[in-house]
ZAPA-239695 format. One record per residue (C-alpha): residue in three letters; x, y, z. Coordinates in steps of 0.02 Angstrom, whole numbers, padded with zeros to 5 digits, always signed. Example, Ala and Ser with C-alpha at 12.3 -4.5 7.8 and 13.67 -1.06 7.14 Angstrom:
ALA+00615-00225+00390;SER+00684-00053+00357;
This chain:
MET+01315+00469-00360;LEU+01445+00604-00392;LEU+01551+00535-00536;PHE+01458+00408-00644;ASN+01282+00386-00713;VAL+01207+00542-00636;THR+01134+00700-00707;PRO+01204+00870-00655;HIS+01044+00904-00558;ARG+01065+00743-00457;ARG+01247+00783-00423;ILE+01195+00948-00344;VAL+01061+00860-00242;HIS+01180+00729-00175;LEU+01308+00862-00129;CYS+01173+00956-00033;LEU+01113+00797+00053;ALA+01290+00757+00108;GLY+01308+00932+00181;MET+01139+00915+00269;GLU+01190+00752+00353;ILE+01354+00824+00414;ALA+01267+00983+00472;TRP+01147+00896+00592;PHE+01280+00769+00645;THR+01411+00900+00695;PRO+01320+00964+00854;PHE+01299+00786+00918;LEU+01484+00751+00887;LEU+01538+00909+00979;PHE+01416+00868+01120;ILE+01492+00695+01144;TYR+01675+00736+01108;HIS+01713+00901+01196;SER+01897+00908+01144;ALA+01848+00948+00964;GLN+01759+01109+01015;ASP+01921+01208+01010;LEU+01929+01190+00819;GLY+01763+01279+00797;VAL+01595+01221+00731;ILE+01619+01275+00551;THR+01794+01199+00542;ILE+01732+01032+00605;PHE+01589+01039+00481;ALA+01706+01073+00335;ILE+01825+00931+00385;LEU+01685+00804+00404;LEU+01602+00856+00241;THR+01767+00838+00147;ILE+01794+00663+00220;LEU+01616+00610+00178;LEU+01633+00669-00003;MET+01799+00578-00022;TRP+01720+00417+00043;MET+01570+00437-00072;MET+01681+00454-00225;ALA+01790+00309-00169;PHE+01639+00194-00145;GLU+01568+00248-00312;VAL+01729+00199-00399;ILE+01725+00029-00312;ASN+01542+00005-00357;SER+01585+00025-00540;LEU+01664-00148-00529;SER+01558-00303-00547;ASP+01501-00401-00395;TYR+01586-00554-00467;ASP+01752-00464-00491;PRO+01871-00532-00356;ARG+01941-00357-00333;TYR+01773-00292-00275;GLY+01770-00371-00104;PHE+01954-00343-00071;LEU+01944-00158-00116;LEU+01785-00131-00015;LEU+01846-00215+00144;GLY+02025-00158+00121;LEU+01976+00024+00105;ILE+01875+00021+00267;ALA+01994-00089+00365;GLY+02147+00002+00298;SER+02087+00174+00350;THR+02039+00108+00523;LEU+02207+00021+00546;LEU+02298+00177+00488;ILE+02216+00278+00626;ILE+02258+00145+00757;ALA+02437+00126+00694;SER+02469+00314+00698;TRP+02401+00318+00876;LEU+02511+00174+00937;PHE+02662+00238+00841;GLY+02648+00407+00924;ALA+02638+00325+01096;MET+02791+00217+01057;ILE+02893+00368+01004;GLU+02859+00453+01171;ASN+02876+00306+01293;GLY+02927+00151+01195;LEU+02830-00012+01200;SER+02767+00026+01375;GLY+02686+00184+01307;ALA+02593+00085+01174;TRP+02533-00040+01304;GLN+02478+00101+01417;ALA+02384+00183+01273;VAL+02286+00022+01244;ALA+02254+00002+01432;ASN+02182+00178+01442;ILE+02039+00123+01330;PHE+01972+00011+01468;ASN+02010+00133+01609;THR+01842+00204+01664;ASP+01928+00347+01759;LYS+01992+00422+01596;SER+01902+00475+01439;LEU+01928+00381+01277;PRO+02081+00435+01176;THR+02055+00544+01025;GLN+02107+00404+00906;VAL+01967+00291+00969;TRP+01842+00427+00933;LEU+01918+00446+00760;VAL+01893+00259+00728;PHE+01709+00269+00774;LEU+01690+00427+00671;ASN+01774+00346+00520;LEU+01659+00194+00527;TYR+01506+00305+00541;ILE+01556+00412+00393;CYS+01590+00254+00292;GLN+01413+00194+00330;ARG+01339+00362+00277;ALA+01443+00359+00117;VAL+01377+00185+00073;SER+01199+00243+00106;ALA+01224+00400+00001;ASN+01284+00298-00148;THR+01133+00183-00149;ARG+00983+00298-00127;ASP+00881+00377-00265;PHE+00759+00497-00183;GLY+00621+00595-00264;PHE+00548+00760-00208;PHE+00448+00690-00063;GLY+00594+00584+00000;ILE+00711+00733+00003;ALA+00579+00843+00085;PHE+00556+00709+00219;ASN+00745+00702+00243;PHE+00747+00891+00263;ARG+00611+00891+00397;VAL+00688+00749+00498;GLY+00863+00825+00484;LEU+00796+00994+00539;LEU+00723+00916+00697;LEU+00887+00827+00733;MET+00982+00988+00698;ILE+00875+01084+00824;PHE+00887+00947+00955;GLY+01076+00930+00936;GLY+01098+01118+00939;ILE+00999+01130+01101;LEU+01106+00996+01183;PHE+01269+01075+01123;SER+01219+01254+01169;TYR+01154+01203+01341;THR+01316+01116+01388;THR+01443+01234+01311;GLU+01351+01403+01305;GLN+01397+01411+01120;ASN+01275+01417+00975;VAL+01263+01332+00807;THR+01163+01468+00719;ALA+01285+01477+00573;LEU+01271+01288+00551;LEU+01082+01302+00552;TRP+01086+01430+00412;ILE+01203+01318+00312;TYR+01083+01173+00336;MET+00936+01279+00278;VAL+01029+01338+00123;LEU+01078+01161+00075;GLY+00907+01089+00114;LEU+00808+01220+00017;THR+00927+01204-00129;ALA+00907+01015-00135;ILE+00717+01028-00127;SER+00712+01165-00260;VAL+00825+01074-00383;THR+00730+00911-00360;ARG+00564+00997-00390;LEU+00632+01081-00546;ASP+00698+00913-00605;GLU+00529+00829-00586;LYS+00442+00974-00673;ALA+00569+00967-00814;VAL+00533+00782-00837;GLY+00348+00821-00852;MET+00390+00951-00985;HIS+00498+00825-01084;SER+00661+00913-01040;SER+00825+00831-01088;GLY+00882+00840-00906;LYS+01028+00958-00936;LEU+01084+01079-00803;LEU+00994+01245-00799;PRO+01084+01393-00874;HIS+01195+01493-00757;HIS+01074+01637-00742;ARG+00930+01517-00699;MET+01035+01428-00568;GLY+01083+01598-00502;GLN+00899+01642-00489;LEU+00868+01482-00391;PHE+01008+01515-00266;PHE+00953+01698-00255;SER+00777+01642-00210;VAL+00845+01528-00074;VAL+00953+01669-00003;ILE+00806+01793-00009;THR+00694+01669+00082;LEU+00820+01640+00220;ALA+00860+01825+00233;PHE+00675+01863+00256;ALA+00666+01731+00392;ALA+00820+01804+00477;ILE+00746+01979+00474;LEU+00583+01914+00549;SER+00679+01825+00686;LEU+00761+01990+00732;ILE+00601+02090+00723;LEU+00484+01969+00810;SER+00572+01970+00979;PRO+00468+01957+01140;GLU+00496+02141+01184;ILE+00445+02203+01012;LEU+00291+02092+01010;TRP+00240+02156+01182;HIS+00259+02338+01127;PHE+00160+02298+00971;LEU+00017+02224+01072;VAL+00017+02375+01189;TRP+00013+02490+01038;LEU-00145+02400+00981;THR-00233+02432+01149;PRO-00372+02539+01068;VAL-00410+02397+00949;TRP-00423+02270+01091;THR-00536+02392+01188;PHE-00650+02410+01038;PHE-00665+02222+01014;LEU-00695+02199+01200;LYS-00843+02319+01193;ILE-00912+02228+01042;PHE-00895+02061+01131;VAL-00983+02127+01288;MET-01126+02194+01181;ILE-01146+02027+01092;LEU-01142+01933+01256;ALA-01274+02050+01332;GLY-01384+02023+01181;LEU-01372+01835+01196;ILE-01414+01843+01381;TRP-01566+01952+01344;LEU-01621+01832+01207;PHE-01606+01675+01313;GLU-01662+01754+01477;PRO-01829+01657+01489;VAL-01740+01492+01460;LEU-01605+01533+01586;VAL-01735+01584+01718;LEU-01830+01421+01689;ILE-01671+01319+01708;GLY-01628+01412+01869;GLN-01799+01378+01943;LEU-01784+01193+01896;LEU-01615+01177+01978;GLN-01680+01266+02134;PHE-01828+01145+02146;ILE-01712+00995+02129;ALA-01594+01061+02262;GLU-01736+01091+02386;ASN-01822+00922+02362;PHE-01675+00803+02329;ASP-01637+00670+02461;TRP-01450+00702+02488;GLU-01442+00584+02638;GLY-01512+00441+02535;LEU-01383+00474+02398;GLN-01244+00468+02527;GLU-01310+00303+02594;VAL-01316+00226+02419;THR-01139+00285+02383;ASP-01075+00209+02546;ASN-01157+00042+02505;LEU-01077+00039+02332;MET-00904+00068+02407;GLN-00921-00077+02532;PRO-00912-00264+02494;PRO-01075-00364+02516;THR-01107-00433+02690;GLU-01244-00530+02776;GLU-01315-00370+02849;ASN-01350-00291+02678;GLY-01441-00441+02611;THR-01320-00563+02532;GLY-01391-00714+02618;GLU-01336-00827+02756;GLY-01170-00913+02739;HIS-01104-00798+02603;HIS-00935-00720+02632;PRO-00861-00577+02531;PRO-00712-00621+02421;LYS-00539-00583+02486;TYR-00466-00449+02375;GLY-00336-00384+02496;PRO-00312-00195+02508;VAL-00394-00164+02338;PRO-00582-00129+02349;TRP-00694-00264+02276;TRP-00779-00141+02157;VAL-00613-00113+02066;PHE-00611-00295+02010;SER-00794-00287+01965;GLY-00761-00137+01855;LEU-00613-00221+01771;ARG-00720-00375+01738;CYS-00855-00268+01657;MET-00725-00179+01550;GLY-00652-00346+01495;LEU-00822-00410+01444;SER-00855-00249+01349;VAL-00690-00266+01254;ILE-00731-00447+01210;VAL-00902-00394+01144;LEU-00825-00254+01039;ILE-00695-00372+00966;PHE-00832-00496+00921;ILE-00934-00358+00837;GLY-00778-00304+00742;PHE-00749-00479+00676;ILE-00930-00488+00619;LEU-00915-00322+00527;LEU-00751-00376+00447;PHE-00831-00538+00391;LEU-00980-00446+00317;GLU-00862-00328+00226;ARG-00768-00475+00150;ILE-00923-00567+00089;TYR-01019-00412+00034;PRO-00959-00422-00149;TYR-01015-00603-00158;LEU-01185-00559-00082;ARG-01208-00430-00221;GLY-01169-00566-00349;GLU-01014-00485-00423;ASP-00906-00587-00538;GLU-00757-00662-00447;ASP-00650-00658-00603;GLU-00639-00468-00599;GLU-00487-00482-00484;PRO-00351-00599-00547;GLU-00288-00630-00371;SER-00338-00589-00194;GLU-00269-00432-00118;ASP-00139-00450+00017;MET-00175-00389+00193;THR-00134-00204+00198;PHE-00159-00173+00385;GLY-00276-00028+00347;GLY-00254+00130+00247;SER-00179+00238+00383;ILE+00003+00287+00400;TYR+00026+00148+00527;GLY-00046+00021+00406;ARG+00070+00077+00267;GLY+00215+00071+00387;LEU+00176-00107+00438;GLN+00157-00156+00256;TRP+00325-00077+00216;LEU+00407-00169+00362;LYS+00330-00332+00298;GLY+00405-00304+00126;MET+00575-00257+00197;ALA+00577-00413+00305;GLY+00544-00518+00151;LEU+00689-00438+00057;VAL+00807-00461+00205;ASN+00756-00644+00214;LYS+00796-00664+00029;TYR+00959-00568+00010;GLY+01023-00541+00188;LEU+01114-00384+00242;SER+01217-00362+00085;ARG+01236-00250-00066;GLN+01106-00355-00155;LEU+00978-00297-00027;LEU+01011-00115-00070;ALA+00996-00155-00256;ALA+00831-00245-00227;ILE+00760-00099-00128;SER+00814+00022-00265;VAL+00730-00085-00400;GLU+00568-00088-00302;ASN+00576+00101-00279;ILE+00606+00125-00465;TYR+00453+00020-00510;ALA+00348+00112-00381;ASN+00401+00280-00455;VAL+00356+00218-00630;CYS+00183+00168-00569;ARG+00163+00337-00485;LEU+00209+00429-00645;ALA+00087+00321-00743;LYS-00049+00365-00619;GLN-00013+00550-00644;ARG-00039+00518-00830;SER-00211+00439-00796;TYR-00152+00259-00810;PRO-00161+00195-00631;ARG-00125+00017-00580;PRO-00281-00073-00514;LEU-00272-00160-00348;ALA-00199-00337-00350;GLN-00154-00327-00535;PRO+00008-00423-00573;PRO+00151-00321-00647;ASP+00152-00419-00811;ASP-00034-00383-00837;TYR-00003-00199-00798;LEU+00139-00188-00926;PRO+00025-00150-01077;THR-00051-00006-00981;LEU+00122+00061-00942;LYS+00164+00055-01128;HIS+00015+00167-01163;ALA+00069+00289-01027;PHE+00250+00301-01089;LEU+00258+00303-01278;GLU+00402+00216-01370;GLN+00474+00144-01208;ASP+00423-00038-01231;ASP+00596-00114-01207;ALA+00638-00007-01055;LEU+00471-00044-00972;GLN+00491-00230-01010;ARG+00662-00231-00924;ILE+00600-00132-00773;THR+00448-00245-00751;ALA+00552-00405-00771;MET+00681-00344-00645;TYR+00545-00296-00521;MET+00464-00468-00536;GLN+00634-00549-00515;VAL+00663-00453-00353;HIS+00485-00454-00283;TYR+00433-00632-00323;GLY+00599-00722-00344;ASP+00764-00728-00253;THR+00888-00706-00395;PRO+01017-00571-00354;VAL+01034-00415-00462;SER+01200-00390-00546;LEU+01280-00220-00561;GLU+01255-00215-00750;GLU+01070-00253-00731;PHE+01048-00123-00596;LEU+01136+00012-00697;GLN+01030-00034-00849;VAL+00870-00019-00746;GLN+00926+00152-00683;THR+00958+00209-00862;ASP+00790+00142-00917;TYR+00704+00232-00774;HIS+00778+00401-00821;GLN+00733+00368-01002;VAL+00553+00322-00958;ARG+00533+00480-00852;ARG+00572+00586-01005;ALA+00452+00492-01118;GLU+00318+00592-01207;LYS+00143+00594-01136;PRO+00005+00512-01238;LEU-00113+00629-01327;
């Protein structure tokens, strides 16, 4: 998403996202591979970011080819395998120059020697494969504002966790890397928000003027500078001195609190005296010995002496008291009763519309199980949909295209809802298409293609070609800029 079919705003966002991923990954890399710490945190970050951007552009060039082009698979696999083999070859060649063939064999044997750490070249192979995976992921995602904000929050947590691990083991800090991450993250969120607002205002999607972009970056810098100043001011010592300086204020509030408490005690004094007399009467007349006897009987299994009848023997529970099993049995029965009541309530909820006599034809088809409306329910529903797509397309590029198509259709429905044209529950996409045409004026052909492609992915199993996917992306950006109905 850096070279083709992308707006200038999106190019900035993807550059920032790439920097964010490398920023939170760098502390973990330095924590695992200590030999790279000599280069410095910022140097490692710059090298990894450059490699990731190169991979992203390379994969984007390859993705411009059709899936059915025989060069596509060869270029994709050859690029990954070639770079990996190049690292391995340079490693073995260096060992052969020093010690001949025996040196190359010893270099391979050192990989399986648990007494020695892995060679640098092996770490480079793993690192190269990981960056390849992140580059593929970066070229297939199309996040909105909320997706990028979620990425920022998760990445910030990973950044803090990795920084703690790295700082604890090396006594170094990654503060500079944290500030870089914050700058990139806030820039990505700001540009994405401006992009969505511009779409709502029917903007053409061009890059903001230089002075406006300068204002955006200046706002980000001012925000982070203010946070940095607060972090310097709000130290534990300064906070303690500030609290001590406010001692007269705390004394004043303490006197007010004591006065309020004394007033409440005076107001409720008759009630408190009555409660005290009642408790004193109970304490003087209560049979504590009888209570102790009842408690002892409850903690002992039934015997013939306490009235269980002749010939009855207590069950053999071993070292566990018998009342533990009795309690578990009661809890089990309670759970069964609650489950039974839940099924009854669920059944009544299902048949309630029919008991009211509503027309069954109001819903064209029954609604799928949604697992509830909570975040866990939505997560389970999302996993269910992802499992269906994996079953249809497998772990391939077609799966990523199918997920992108579903996200595009979901974003179109969300934009239509913002324009007061929501999609009713359980309404098929083809029945919802006329409503979409009212929400986005003069976009009939684009909406028709997006709906058809979504139905092809969601209900069928026909793969999406690259031309179709690029056309749907173009239609989506065109629909987003459509005029609102009057």
